N, C-alpha and C positions, 0 to 999 in steps of 0.2 A: 661214376663210371659203371658201365654195364658188367654184370657178373660174368657173362660169357667171355668177355675180353680179359677179365682177370684170370679166369681159369686157363685161358689160352696162354697168357704170359707165364704162368707157373706150371704148365704141363710137363716140363722136363723133370720136375720134382715128384710128380705123381699127384695123388688126390690132395686137394686143399679144401678147407672149409672157410666160408666167408660169413662173418658175423657183424651186424650193425653195432656201432659204438661211437658215442660222442659226435653224432652228426656225420660220421664217416663209416669206414669198415675196417675190421681187423681180418687179416689173412693168416690162417693157421695151417700147419702141416703136422700131423700126428699130435694134435693138441697143443702145439707150441706156436706162439705168434712170431711171424717172421717178416710181416709187412703190414702197412696201413694204406688205406685209400683216404686221402684228405683233399677235399675240394677238387676232386677229379684227378688227382695225381697219386701215383703209387710211390710209396716211400719204403725203402728196404732197410731192414735191421742191420746195424753195424755195432761193433764193440771196439775196444782199444786196439785190438789186432787188425781189424779190417777197415776201420774208419780212415786211416791214411791212404788205403787203396782207393776208396771212394773219392777222397779229396783229390788224389793225383789224377783221377779220371775226369775231374771237373764237376763232380756231383756237389750238391748243396745240402748242408745239414738242415733238418727241419727245426725251426725255432718258433716259439709263440711268445706273445707279450704277457709276462707274468705281472703280478701286482706292483713290483718295484723295478724289474729289469727283464730283458728277454731270457727265456728259458730254452736251452738247447736240449733236444731230444735225441735218442740214439737211432734215428732214422734218417736216411739219406735218399736224395732223388736218384733216379735211374740215369746212368751215363747216357749221353746222346747216342753213342755208338750202338747201344743195345736196343734202342726203341724199335727199329725195323729189322733186326737181325736175331732170329730165334736162337742161334748158337751162342751169340754174345749174351743174350738175355739169360740163357741157361747158366752161364758162368756167374752172373751177378745174383741170380736167384740162389744158386748153390752157396755163394759167399754169405748171403743173408741167412740161409738156413744154418750154416756152420756157426755164425755169430749167435743166432737164436739158441742153438744148443749149448754153446759155451755160457751164455748168460742165464739160462734157465736152471742151472745146477745150483 
């Protein structure tokens, strides 16, 4: 995914930094990772408090095949309603930022 599009998606939060990692990208705000870009898809950080909100919105949790079984990661797809709605996107970006702050402590 083009970095300019990523910056646009996160503009409600302010400045973000994008760093290459594991064939994808990490998206950071104030030095804290809050999202990933994997295979062209943005995945937002969630935690025990916010994951049910993502799930209720129809988001999918990112998993990958581990050596013995699938491994669930604390990142979720963006709800469909937010894709073309900047105000809705801002809500989900803020939720990811709050989860990132809670889990970085």
